[in-house]
N, C-alpha and C positions, 0 to 999 in steps of 0.2 A: 396231505391228510395229517391232522395233528395227532401226536402220540402222547397219550395221557400217562402220567406216572403217579403212583400212590406213595404216601409218606413211608419212609424206610423203617421207622421204629414205632413201637406200641406206646401210646401216651401214658399208659398206667405202669409201664415197666421200663423206665430208662436204664440202659445198660451201665451207666456210670454217672459220676458228677459232671464230668466233661467228656463228651464222646463225639465221634465224627462219622459222617456219611460221605461216601465217595461215589460219584456216578459220572458216566460220559453220556451227555444228552445229545440226541440226534437232532437235526434241524426240525423246527416246528413242533417241539415237544412242549407239553403243558403239565402243570400240576394243578389239580382242581382245588377249590377253596377248602382250606382246612386250618387247624390250629394245633399248637403243641402245649404240653404242660411245662415246657422248658423254653428258655430263650434260644433263638437260633440266629447265628451269623452265617450268611450265605456268601460264599466266595467262588469266583470263577476264574478260569484261565482261557483267555480268548473269547471273542464275541461280546454280546451285551445281554445281561440278565434284565428282563422286564418283570417287575413284581408289583402287584396291586395290594395295598393294605390301608385300612383306615380312610378309604375314599381317595387315596393318593396313588399315583402311578410313578414308580421308581424305575429309572433307567440307570443301570449300573455297569460301566465298563470295569475291566479287571483291576483297575487301580483303586476301586472302592468296593466295599462289601455292604450288603444290606443287613441291617440288624432288625429282627422282628422279636419283640418281647413275648413272654409266655402269654397264652390266651388270646392273642390277636389273630383274627382270621386273615389269611393271605392266599393268593394264587399267583402263579408265575408262568412265564412264557419265554421260550428260547427260540429265536428265529433261526439261529445257525448252531452248528455243533459246537460243543464246549466241554471242557473238564469242569466238574462241579464238586465243591466240598461244602458240607454244612458243619459248622462248629456249634454243637448243642451244649448249652450251659444251664444247669439246674440251679435253683436257689440253694444256698445264699450266694453262690459264686457270681451270679448275674446282678447282684444288688447295686453295683457301682455303674451299671449301664443304663441308658435312657429307658423310660417306661413307655416309649412311643417308637414307631418305626422310623428309621433314618438311615443315612449312609455314613459309614466310617471309612476313613482313609486307610488303605493297606500299606503298612510300612515295609521296607525291604526285609526286615527281620521276620515279620508276619508271613510274608510271601515265601521266604526260604523254608520256614518251618512247615507251612501248609504243603508246599511242594514235596518236602521229605516225607510227611505223613501220607500224602496221596500216593507217592511212588511205592511206599511199603504197605499201603492199604491198611494203615493202623486205624481201627475203629475206637478202641478203648486203650489208653496208655497203661501198660502193665509194668514194664521195667522201670527201674529208678531213673534211668537216662531219659526215657520218653516222658515220664511224669515231670521231670525237671524242665524239659523242653516245652511241654504244654503249659507249665507254670509261667515260663517266660512269655509264651504266646498270649496267655490271659492278661499279663501285665501290659503287653503291647496293645491289646484290644481295649483295655480300660482307659488308656491314655491317648487313644486314637482321636484325631481331629474329626469332629462331627459336621455333617452337611445334611440339610433337610432333603434336598433332591438335587441330583446332578442336572437334570433337564426338566424343570417344572412345567406343568401344563396349566391351562386356565380356561374356564368357560366364559370369561369376560367377552361381551359381544363385540368389542373392538379388536381384541387380541386373538380370539379363536380363529377367524379366517386366515390371519397371518401365520399363526403357529401351524395350522393344518396344512397350508401350502408349503411351509418350510420343512415340515415332516415329510411331505410327499416329494419335495424337490429341494434338497439342502443346498444345491448350487445356485439357487435364486439369490442374486446379489442386489435386489431392489433396496434402495435406501429407506430409512424410516420416513423421510419427507415424502418420498414417492408413495409409500404405503398410506400415509396420512391423506394424501390427495385422492387416492383410489377409494378410500372408505369415507371420504367427506368429513374429515376431522383435522386437527392440527398436529404438527410434529410434537409440540410440547405436551399435548394431551396424551398422545401415544406413549411418549417417554415416561410420563407420570404413571400411566397404567402398567407399564413394564415393571417399574420399581415397586409399585404397590402390590401387584398380583403375582409377579414372578420372583421378586426379591433381587433383581439384577437388571442391568441395562439391556436394551435390545441387541446391542453389539455383542455383549457377553453371551447372551442366549444363543445367538446365531453362530458364534464361534464354537460353542459347545456342540451344537448340532453338526457343524462341519467336522469336528473332531470325531464324533461317533461315526459319521459317514466315512471318514478317512480310515478308521479301523476296518470297515467293510472292504474298502478298496485295497488295503494292504493284504487282506486275506485272499483277494482275487488275484494278487500278483502284480498289480500296477507298480511302476517305479515311483520313487518319491517325486520326481519332476512331473510325471504324468498326473499324480494326485494333486499336486500344487496347482497345476493348470486347470484341472477339472473343478477345483474349488474356487477358482477365480483369482488366484495369485499369479503375478507376472514372473515370479521366480520362486525357487524352492525355500530360500532362507526364512521368509515370514511364516510359511507353513510349518517348517521345522520348529520355529520358536513357539508357535501355537501348540504343536504336538507335545513338546517337552514340558510346557506349562501344565498339561493335564496328565501326561503319561510318565513324567519324570525320567524319560529316556528319549532317544531319537527314534524316528520311524524305522530305521534299519535295525536298531537294537530290539525294538518291539517285534519286528518280523522274525528275527532270529529266535526270540523266545517262543513264537508260535511254532517254528520248525522243530 
């Protein structure tokens, strides 16, 4: 059963220029469609945040945060339990950020500050020390690398059945040539559709899907070798390389963070 959550703050009375909300979401939690009079950066620790905004579906592992500008309707879904933090930014402090929903990379400095605020349950920075720390955090957010979507989707008639199957079964290692044969087109045509509709190659999209599935398997307690074999690798090293590319740490380091 899905557990619905309401927004934490009153749109008409933000408690500060920059303020934070902290929650622990249970599995299968949702937030209904809503919007804010301020911009909101949504950060998580563990799991995957799924958010829909402006007709797009954002899948965000903890290495990325979802930025939602003021006034944009959005709804979210959490398949598994996770620690959640919203960094809420009113104008003019949000003026340097995009006016559309997107992903922003979470730097180690951002992660350390958010974790400290979360542990101390700081909603509004009051002390001079906390205000200076939040000022550093805002600087980090303003210069964070932007990504449109971590795992984009598409309604393209050629791509949709492939993406749907890989969403359902991320360990499917069928090649692009095999997919092309199955749906009666050419490998070149499929490759072109991937670049045009997804903004990345088929190989890149599938690796990202495997990375998201690996996060789930780590939370289940599987060893690195077991996960590598499950994902179709013959040894652990290529999987570790893939994981470090997206998580900026090894699978074991990520597991320790979860603990």
